[in-house]
Each structure stands twice: as C-alpha cells, then as structure tokens.
C-alpha positions in Angstrom: 0.2 -0.3 0.1 1.7 3.2 -1.1 1.9 6.6 1.4 -1.5 7.7 -0.3 -3.7 5.0 0.6 -2.3 4.8 4.2 -3.3 8.8 4.3 -6.7 8.1 2.6 -7.6 5.0 4.8 -6.2 6.7 8.0 -8.1 9.8 7.2 -11.3 8.1 7.2 -10.6 5.5 9.8 -9.3 8.2 12.4 -12.4 10.5 11.5 -14.8 7.6 12.3 -13.4 6.3 15.4 -12.9 10.3 16.9 -17.2 10.2 16.1 -17.7 6.7 17.4 -15.6 7.2 20.6 -17.1 11.2 21.3 -14.1 13.2 22.0 -13.3 16.8 21.5 -11.6 15.6 18.4 -8.2 15.2 17.0 -8.1 18.0 14.0 -7.4 16.4 10.5 -3.6 15.5 11.0 -4.9 13.9 14.6 -7.0 11.8 12.8 -4.5 10.7 10.1 -2.3 9.9 12.5 -4.8 8.0 15.0 -6.1 6.1 11.8 -2.8 4.8 10.3 -1.5 3.7 13.8 -4.9 2.0 14.0 -4.3 0.6 10.7 -0.9 -0.7 12.1 -2.6 -2.6 15.2 -5.6 -3.6 13.3 -3.6 -5.1 10.7 -1.3 -7.1 13.3 -3.8 -7.8 15.2 -6.1 -9.1 12.5 -3.1 -11.3 11.0 -1.6 -13.0 14.2 -4.7 -13.5 16.1 -7.4 -14.1 13.6 -5.1 -15.2 10.8 -6.2 -13.2 8.2 -3.6 -12.2 5.6 -3.1 -8.8 4.3 -6.1 -7.1 6.2 -4.9 -3.9 5.2 -3.8 -3.6 1.7 -5.3 -0.5 -0.4 -8.3 1.6 -0.5 -11.4 -0.6 0.5 -13.9 -1.7 3.1 -12.1 -4.4 4.4 -9.0 -2.0 5.1 -11.0 1.0 6.5 -13.2 -1.3 9.0 -9.5 -3.1 10.2 -8.0 0.6 10.6 -11.5 2.0 12.3 -11.1 -1.0 14.9 -7.8 -0.7 15.3 -8.1 3.2 15.6 -11.0 2.7 18.4 -8.6 0.5 20.5 -5.7 3.1 20.2 -8.4 5.6 21.3 -9.5 4.0 24.3 -5.9 2.9 25.3 -4.6 6.5 25.1 -7.7 7.4 27.3 -7.0 4.7 29.6 -3.2 6.0 30.2 -3.6 9.8 30.2 -4.5 11.5 33.5 -7.5 12.2 34.4 -8.4 16.1 35.1 -10.9 17.4 37.5 -13.1 20.5 36.1 
C-alpha cells in the first residue's frame, strides 16, 4: 500500500473512530495519525489473532474497517493511560 492510500484510509478510519468515541476531536492531522496507527495495530491483530492475511491492503471496505477497529482500540488505550483532570 502506498503512502497516499495509508493517508486516505487513516483519515477515514481516524475520523470514524473519533466520531464513535465521542472525543473532543483530533483535527485532520490527528485523525490521520490515529487512523494510520489504528491500521497498523488492527492489521497486526487481524493477522496474528484471526489469521487474516493482508487485512489492510488498499482503499477498500475491509482495510477501512480493520483500521477503524484499530483506531478505536488506540483511542481507548490512550484515554485509559492519560491522567484524569477534574474541572
């Protein structure tokens, strides 16, 4: 997958994950980064745990779905590890 595909899939997956997780938003660059990290994590988990070869391999529904699940997991872990602030 070339860099443009990673950016497009990352943007879509990051935006969807941010909308589902009801956060304050990460902006376009943040969504792309969350989506790309989610694609890496989701692709790794899909390959090792579920035995799906090449889970993230282009701009298609499967790649976006796997990247979305990985991005949701990434956001959940980041929120769990971040310190809580009281208002």
